[in-house]
N, C-alpha and C positions, 0 to 999 in steps of 0.2 A: 383190278389187280392188285396183284399180293406182290410186300415186298418180301426179298429173302434178306434176312438184319446180316446172318451170318456169313453169308457173298458182302456184302456193305462191309461190314466190320472188317472185311479179310483184305478188300480192296483200299479202303483205307491206310493199314498199317504198311501195307508197299509203299503207298504217297509218303507214307511220315519218314518210312527207312531211305529210300531215292532222296528226300528230303534235305537226310541229315549228309549222310555220304556226299551230295553236294555240297553241304554248308561247311564239311570237313576238308572239302576240296582247298575252299579260297583261304582256310585259315594255315595250312599247310604252305602257302605259295608263299616262294621266295624275291625279294626285293633285286634292283638291276646291282650289280657290285659296281661300287663307286670307283673315280679313276686316281690314279695317284696322287699326289700332292706336288706343283712342280717346287723343283729344286735349288730353283732361283735365288743367291746368298748375296748379301751386300755386305762388306766388312768398312766396318766409319772409324780412321783414327785423325788423332787432331793433335795439335802443338799449340797450348798447351793443352789435355785432356780437361773435359769435365763440360763439353759443349750438349747442351740437348738435339736428338735426332729428329727433326721433322720431316713427313716424306708425305709428299704433294698435298701439303698444308696440314695436314693434321698431327700431333706430337705421337711420337714411337713409344713413349716411354722410357727409349734408351738413351746412356748417356755415354760419349765417347770414353777410351775406345768401346766398341761392341757391334756384334752383326745382328743384319737383320734376314732374318732363314723364313723358307718354302715362299719366295715372291714368283709372282707371276711374270710371263715377261713384257717388256714395253716399255713405255717412256716414266722417269720419273724424276721428279724435282728434291733434291734431297735440301734442305736448312738446316744449319747448325747455327743455335742462339746460347749466347752466355751475357751474364750479369756485368757491361761494361762493355762489352766488345757488340760492332755492330753485327748484324746480320748477314750471312752467305747463304747465299743459294748457290745449286751447284745442279745441274744436268744429265742425268743417266740412263741410256737405254741396255737394256739386260733382255739377252738373248733368253731362249729356253735352257732353266738348268743352269745357267751363267753363273760363274761365282767372280765378283768383282770387288779389289780392295779399292778405296777411296781414302787415299792420305792429303791432308791439306795440314800446311804448316803456317801457321797465321804470324809466326815470328819474322816474317822474310817477306811479307805483306804492308808496304810502308802507311797505308793506309786504315789498317789497326793500329796505329799506335796514336798517342796522344802529347797534350802538352802539358807543364804544370810550371804556373808565373808564381816564382814567389817574391813577397815585399817583405818589411819592415823597417822601423821608426825604433831606432835610427836607422838608417844606413848602413851596411856591409857586418851582418850578422852572418855567422857560418854557417851553412845546411849541413843538416843531415840527414840522410833517409834510410829509413830502417835501420838505424843506430849507423850508418859508415857514413864518414865523411868525405863530402864530393871533392873538398879541396876550392869551393867557390863562394862566394858573398852574396848575399842581397845587394839590390834587385838580380833574379837571374831567372832564365825559362828555360825549363830540363827537359830539351826536345825528346822525340822519339821515345817516350814509355809504353810498355806494354799494358793496354788497361788492367785496371786494379785497383786497388786500398793500398797506401802509402804513408809509414809513420813517418812524419817530415818533422825535425825539431832543427829549432834555431838559437842561437846562443849569440851573445856581445858584453865585452867586458864588464862587469859593474852593473850588468842590469839580469833579471832572472830569465832563464832560458823558457822559451813556451813550445811546445809541442800538440800537435793534433794529426788526426787520421785526416789523408786526402785521398779522394775519389779520381781517377783517372780515368777517362771514356774516349774512345774509337774516335778521333777525327775532330778532336776538341780538346780546348785551353783551359785547366781549371787555373782558378786561382787561392792562392794559400796569402794573408795578411796577418800580420801581427805586430800590433805596438806590444813594444816589451816594459817591462818597469822595471825603474830604475832605481837599482837597490844599493848606488852610493852615500844616500843618507836615508831611505825608509828601506824595510824587509818584513813582510806580511807571511806567518805560517798558521793556515789553516788547514781544515781536516782535508777539505781539494790537492794542498800542493805539499803538504808535508805528512810528517808522523804524528801529527796533534790527533789526539783521537777524540776532540771535544773543542767546540768555539767559543763556549758559552764558560767564559773563563772568570776566577773570584781573586785570584792573588797571586804575587811573584817575588822571589826571594833568590840572592845569588849564593851559592857557599866559597868555601873559602879555594877551591880548585875551579872557581870558575864557572861551575854548573849551574844551569839555573834549574828553578823548582816553581812551577807553576799549577796552580790548584785547579780546579773544575769545579762546578754547581752537582755535574751529573756524572763524570764520567774517572773521578778520582784525582791522582796526581800522578805529574808527569816530571821527568827529568830530562833536559837538554843539554850533550858536550858540545854544541855548535856542530853537530855531526847527525845525531842519532836522538829520536825518542826515547826512554824507557817508561814505560805506564804501571801503576801500582796502584793496583784498585781491592776493593774487599776481596773477591775472590781470587786472587793472586798470590796476597802481602797479608801482611799486620793491620794494612791499613785499617782502621774503626766501620768508616765509611764512603762512601764515594763523591759525599758533597763534605767539598773542602772549604774551611772559612778564612783559615789564617796560617803562615807557615813563617815559622822563627829559625835562625842559625845560632845554633850556641859556641862557644870558644872550641869546642873539643870538633867542632864541622857537624854535627848530629843534626838532624834536620826535626824540627817540633810541628805536628801536621795537628791544627784545630778543627776537628770536623762537627758536627751533627750530631754524633754520635761518640765522644769522647778524643781524646788527646792521643796521639803515636808518635812515638819516639823512633825517628831510624839511624841506627851507626852505621851502615850501609853494608849490614849484612842478616841486620835481626831486627823486629820492633818490639818496643815495650808498651803496653797499652793503660792508659789511665781514664776510669770513667766514674759514675760515682756509684759503682757497686766494689768497687775496688780502691779507693781511696776516697780523703775529703773532700773531693768533690761533689757538689749537689745538683750540678745537671750536667749534661753531657754535651752542650754547645760551648765551644770554646771557642773564642771570639779572637783573641791577642793573647799572645807571649812575648816576654819580654825577660832580659837575664840582667842581673846586677851579680858581680863575682859568681860566685855559688848558689847563689839564690835565683830561685825562677819566680816569675807577676804572671801569672793567668789571667784577663778577665773571661766573665763568663756572663751568662743572661743572670745570675743569681749573687753575682758580685765580685770581687777582687780574692783572687786568691795568691797566699806566700808558699812556696814547695821547697826544701832545704836539701832534696834528697831521701827526705824519710818522713819529714813531718809536713802537714798541712794544715795552715789556719788561715779560717776565713775573714770578709772584713766587710760588711753592709752593715746598714742603716735600717734598725727596724721600720722605722716612718715613711723613708724614701725607697725601701729598698733598690739599693743602685742595680742598674744593668749596666755593666760595663762593655763598651763596645771598643774600645782601645785604649792600651794608656803608655806611660812614658817614665823613664827617669831618667832624675835630675839630680845628684851630687845628696843622693839614698832616699831624695822623697820619691814618690810615685805619685805621677798625676793621671785623671782617668777622665775619659772623653766616654758619657753617661747619657744615657736620654732624661734625666733630671737635672744637667746640667753640667757645670764643672766642678771637679771636685780633687781633691789633692790628701792623700795619706801623708802626714806629716807628725813623726816621734810617735806612731802609732796610732794617731788621730787622724778621724776626717774631718775634712775643712772644707765648706761648699764658699763656690764662687757664682752667687746666685746671678742671674742673667737682669733682673730687673735692676739688681745696684751696678754692676761691672758693664751695661750696656753692651753685651755682647751680643751678635746677632739672633741667636735662636739656642733654646734649650739643651733641644736634640744635639749631642753631639758625637760625629762620626768616627773622627780619628785627631788623632794629636801628637806632634810629635816637636823636638828640639831643634833651634836653631844655629849655625856655629855662633854665634852671638851670646848663646843663653836665652832666646828666648826661645817663649814654647807657642806652636801654632795650633791650632784648631779646626776643624771641621766643623761646619753646622747644616743641619738640614732644616727643610721649612717646619713649622709649628705654632701652633695657635696663627695662626692667617701671620707669621711673621717673614719676612726673606730670609732663604737660607744667604750663607758668604764664609769668609774664611774670616777669621782673627789672630792678634797674637800679644801676648802678655811679659811685658818686658819689668815685672818685678811689683807696678802700682798700677798701670791701666792698661784697657785696651783699646786696638787700634786696629778697624774692620777695615774690610775690601767684600768687593760686590762684583761678581764674572756671570756676563750671560745674560741669559732672560731670568724675570721672577721663579721661574719651575725649576732652575738650573738645580740639578741635585751634587753637593759637595760631598765627595766618595770615602777619598782618602788624599793622605800626601806624604812626602819625605824630603830631607834636605839634601842636599849633595854637598862635597866639598867647599865647592863655591861658594856655597852658602845662596843657592837656587833653591825655590822649592818651587817643589810640585807637584801640582794638584790636580788629583782624578776627577772628571764631571762628568755628567751627563750629556753637557755639550763640547767638549774637546778636552785636549789636556793643558792644562796652565802653567806657565812658568813666572812664577815673581824674582827676577835677579835681585844678587844681591841689593840694591838701589831698589828693589822690591817697583819695580817696572815690570807689566804682564804681559805677556804674549800667550797666544792661545793659538795651540794645533787643532785644526779642525780639517775638515772635505775638504774646503772650499783651499786652503793654503797648503795643504802636505798630500804625503802618500797615506794618513791614518785609515787605516781600515773600518773605521768605528769613530763615532764621534762617543758615544759610551764607555766612558773608559773605567775600570773597576781597581785597577792598581796600580803603580810603575815602582823599578828598581833599577839602580844603575850598575854594570858591573866593575874591573878592575881598567877598562880600559877606557872608561870614563862612554862606554853605549849603552845608552838606555833603553830598558826590556818594559813594554807596555802590553796589560792584560785588557780585554774588553769582553763586553759580556754576552756579544753575539756574533764579533767576528776574528778570535782568534787571538796572535798574539803580532805584535810589533814591534821588531829592532829599529830602534831609533839613534841612528849614529852624530848625536849632537856633537856641535861644536862652540863652540864659546866665544872664541874670537869673532 
């Protein structure tokens, strides 16, 4: 049997052509036309606005007021959710292409509201909500409040005003309770409740206008006029350094500020700075400044300096190399609190009062002050295994006092016009009255914010101002009677 190859090829060609034609018909076929979407439309309004809309238990992503579009006909559960409000669910039957407006006024539903109970110690404090007085006093339960956050404030005479944000939730009672701090005797100023910029305070002085000048270890100098704090630092003023070590006020009401980087003098509008680069100072750490008429005496790490407005004179001892922490003027003599003991500059000569001879507590002296009777008082720090304390010199002998534990530090002192000696220690503020009977103010018997007291000063009204190392400024309305 013979095969006709030409005939076979011709037949195959016809089959391939038919296959291609059939395949092309399938590729260009059309899908059925999709039906038009439903035009069901649900508009949801609420008073107040801002509720999240859930549809059949699922978050729609819409917030009132808003519209849910292209809904199929059927039954729907619409749930509205908002923080502090009770969830509310509504049933909707939607016909084909129907448009429905759902309007919910939660302000008209008593079940949506909550209560706020406000109490205080002492009772009878005035109540303010969102800075508006309600004309009500504590204790009080405020009814029918809409859910949300409220700024609650209560005030009572001679007490610090207290405030906080309180939340009110649907159908519940929220509670605001505060014990107000009595400011009839003690008031504290800290970073969190005033314009103070640092709680780490080093010293305080009062100028002739009654303004308080407060030094900090880290944020510069602050002036307090009784209402506002003004901040002076290295960036916004001529203050040489933000670490303030001492503050003094001269007869012209100029403020002399000792820092870690020199001495700054502020006259109310401008600054003059003296340091080891432009004066007779040999160090920039200025620890104390006192005035004797037109002469300024300055204590520093490198000794005692006398400045007459033009000329500088340094007093030191090549053997002791005295480090002057503080100084006091006494009828032309200058008493020095040094790290090597008590010294006195008399008739241009340094005279030393050796601790082993005069038997005062220790030879590291942190402060010196003259009292109303002419006695010279000293604060002592621990050294050579000896306990710190306070002493005074009556011209011939020393009398010693010890306060607190053996580890207590005597940081500074001053005397007031009634001959009270106010001693700043690490275990509270000590007052020695005119008869040298001691009273210690600490956290167990006062509202002092810290027992680590760095310094204190008294203003023209007899109010004591106290700086602490870590807890800000205290105002003590002291009554000696």
